[in-house]
C-alpha positions in Angstrom: 132.4 -186.9 142.7 134.8 -188.9 145.0 135.2 -192.6 144.5 132.4 -193.2 147.1 130.1 -190.8 145.6 130.4 -188.2 148.2 131.2 -184.5 148.0 132.4 -182.2 150.6 129.6 -179.6 151.4 131.9 -176.7 151.6 133.8 -177.6 148.3 130.5 -177.9 146.5 128.9 -174.8 147.7 132.0 -172.4 147.1 131.4 -169.9 144.5 133.4 -167.0 143.2 132.2 -164.8 145.8 130.0 -164.8 149.0 126.8 -164.1 147.2 127.3 -167.1 144.7 128.1 -169.4 147.8 125.0 -168.2 149.4 123.2 -169.1 146.2 124.5 -172.5 145.9 123.6 -173.4 149.6 120.1 -172.2 149.0 119.5 -174.2 145.9 121.2 -177.2 147.5 118.8 -177.0 150.4 115.9 -177.7 148.1 117.6 -180.8 146.5 118.1 -182.1 150.1 114.5 -181.5 151.1 113.2 -183.1 148.0 115.3 -186.2 148.8 117.8 -185.9 145.6 120.8 -185.5 148.0 121.5 -187.0 151.3 123.6 -185.2 153.9 126.1 -187.0 156.4 127.6 -184.9 159.3 130.7 -186.1 161.1 131.0 -183.8 164.3 134.2 -185.7 165.2 135.9 -184.6 162.0 134.0 -181.5 161.5 132.9 -182.7 158.0 129.6 -182.5 156.0 129.3 -184.7 153.3 126.9 -184.8 150.3 125.8 -188.0 148.7 123.8 -187.6 145.4 120.9 -190.1 144.8 119.7 -191.5 141.5 116.3 -191.5 142.5 114.2 -189.1 144.9 114.0 -190.6 148.3 111.0 -190.2 150.6 111.8 -188.6 153.9 110.2 -190.4 156.7 111.6 -188.5 159.5 112.7 -185.1 158.3 115.4 -183.3 160.2 117.0 -179.9 160.1 120.7 -178.9 160.2 121.8 -175.5 160.5 124.8 -174.4 158.8 126.3 -170.9 159.4 128.0 -169.2 156.7 130.1 -166.0 157.5 130.6 -162.9 155.6 130.7 -159.1 155.7 127.5 -157.1 156.0 127.0 -154.3 153.9 
């Protein structure tokens, strides 16, 4: 983790291939939903940061964030 405990989303999910990246993103979505990871989005810098939590956080106002991943079909 970086000094502030943040990790770049794209660096975190990047796998050896597209399939592994999709799997990592899918599994991460459960950690986010369950409150073990927070997401901070900075649209001005086009950044998405992940912040791990030591304890599960209760989500008072759940929100959705759509992230588009590219790839070849077939």
